[in-house]
C-alpha positions as CSV (number, residue, x, y, z in Angstrom):
1,G,-44.7,-10.4,-39.2
2,T,-48.3,-9.8,-40.2
3,F,-51.4,-7.9,-39.0
4,R,-54.9,-9.2,-38.8
5,S,-58.1,-7.3,-37.9
6,R,-61.7,-8.1,-36.9
7,L,-64.4,-5.5,-37.0
8,L,-67.3,-6.1,-34.6
9,H,-70.6,-4.3,-35.2
10,F,-72.9,-3.1,-32.4
11,W,-76.4,-1.6,-32.5
12,G,-78.6,0.1,-29.9
13,L,-75.9,1.8,-27.7
14,S,-73.7,4.8,-27.9
15,E,-70.0,4.8,-28.6
16,S,-69.3,6.2,-25.2
17,S,-71.4,3.6,-23.3
18,L,-69.8,0.7,-25.3
19,A,-66.3,2.2,-24.7
20,E,-67.0,2.5,-21.0
21,S,-68.2,-1.2,-20.9
22,V,-65.0,-2.4,-22.6
23,A,-62.6,0.1,-21.1
24,P,-60.0,-2.4,-19.8
25,L,-59.8,-4.0,-23.3
26,L,-59.1,-0.6,-24.9
27,E,-55.8,-0.5,-23.0
28,L,-54.5,-3.7,-24.6
29,Q,-51.3,-3.5,-26.7
30,N,-51.6,-6.7,-28.8
31,P,-54.2,-6.9,-29.8
32,T,-55.5,-3.4,-29.8
33,V,-59.2,-2.5,-29.6
34,A,-60.4,0.8,-31.0
35,P,-64.0,2.1,-31.1
36,Y,-65.5,3.8,-34.2
37,A,-69.0,5.4,-34.6
38,G,-70.8,4.8,-37.9
39,Q,-74.2,5.4,-39.3
40,G,-76.5,4.2,-36.5
41,E,-73.9,1.7,-35.2
42,V,-70.7,1.5,-33.2
43,K,-67.8,-0.6,-34.3
44,L,-64.9,-2.1,-32.4
45,R,-61.8,-3.0,-34.4
46,I,-59.5,-5.6,-32.9
47,T,-56.0,-5.5,-34.5
48,A,-53.3,-8.0,-33.7
49,H,-49.7,-8.5,-34.9
50,G,-48.0,-11.9,-35.0
51,A,-45.2,-13.7,-36.6
52,T,-47.8,-15.5,-38.8
53,A,-51.4,-14.9,-39.8
54,S,-52.5,-17.7,-37.5
55,E,-50.6,-16.3,-34.6
56,A,-52.3,-12.9,-35.1
57,E,-55.8,-14.6,-35.5
58,A,-55.1,-16.5,-32.3
59,A,-54.4,-13.2,-30.4
60,I,-57.7,-11.8,-31.7
61,A,-60.0,-14.8,-30.8
62,P,-60.2,-14.4,-27.0
63,V,-60.6,-10.7,-27.1
64,E,-63.4,-11.0,-29.7
65,Q,-65.1,-13.6,-27.5
66,E,-65.0,-11.2,-24.5
67,L,-66.2,-8.2,-26.6
68,R,-69.1,-10.3,-27.9
69,R,-69.9,-11.4,-24.3
70,I,-69.9,-7.8,-23.0
71,G,-71.9,-6.5,-26.0
72,G,-74.4,-9.3,-25.7
73,E,-77.4,-8.9,-28.1
74,H,-76.1,-5.5,-29.2
75,C,-73.3,-7.2,-31.2
76,F,-74.9,-8.2,-34.5
77,G,-72.0,-9.1,-36.8
78,A,-68.4,-8.9,-37.8
79,D,-66.3,-7.6,-40.7
80,D,-68.5,-7.1,-43.8
81,D,-71.8,-7.9,-42.1
82,S,-74.4,-5.2,-42.2
83,L,-77.5,-5.0,-40.1
84,A,-79.6,-5.6,-43.2
85,S,-77.5,-8.7,-44.2
86,V,-77.8,-10.2,-40.7
87,V,-81.6,-9.6,-40.7
88,L,-81.9,-11.4,-44.0
89,Q,-79.7,-14.2,-42.8
90,Q,-81.7,-14.6,-39.6
91,L,-85.0,-14.7,-41.6
92,R,-83.6,-17.4,-43.8
93,S,-82.3,-19.5,-40.9
94,R,-85.8,-19.3,-39.3
95,N,-87.7,-19.9,-42.6
96,Q,-89.5,-16.6,-42.1
97,T,-90.4,-13.7,-44.4
98,L,-90.7,-10.0,-43.8
99,A,-92.9,-7.2,-45.2
100,V,-92.8,-3.6,-43.9
101,A,-95.1,-0.7,-43.7
102,E,-92.9,2.4,-43.5
103,S,-93.8,5.9,-42.3
104,C,-91.2,8.7,-41.8
105,T,-88.4,6.5,-43.0
106,G,-88.5,7.4,-46.7
107,G,-88.4,3.7,-47.5
108,G,-85.1,3.3,-45.9
109,V,-85.8,-0.1,-44.3
110,G,-86.9,-1.7,-47.6
111,S,-84.1,0.0,-49.5
112,A,-81.5,-1.3,-47.1
113,L,-82.9,-4.9,-47.4
114,T,-83.3,-4.9,-51.2
115,A,-79.7,-3.6,-51.6
116,I,-78.6,-7.1,-50.6
117,S,-78.5,-9.5,-53.5
118,G,-81.0,-12.3,-53.1
119,S,-83.2,-10.5,-50.6
120,S,-86.4,-11.3,-52.4
121,D,-86.5,-14.8,-51.1
122,V,-87.4,-13.5,-47.6
123,F,-88.3,-9.8,-48.1
124,L,-91.8,-9.6,-49.5
125,G,-91.8,-5.8,-49.9
126,G,-93.0,-2.7,-48.3
127,V,-95.7,0.1,-48.4
């Protein structure tokens, strides 16, 4: 058999409130759902076991769909997505650009965006 996992990223809510919202899904055995708190975000890892990779992926799909439905706009990405990479992707898809004026952030917003390769096509810079 084989294992497959999907990591969903959530923003703007606490680990406890997300866990409460998805409580019945945390009781599943295959796939399993486990919450993780990170820097400013909460993650839910869905892990499934199957005889084949496609069987494990098929077990993940409906649970992922339900978690995204429950999380709504708080779910911003999956697996290797970061909030910065999703912001840049959304700017590109909308043919928009972004400039920031930061105070009390130590340049953190601009730094997070410029850490993504190719960001200069949509991120104009910051002051």
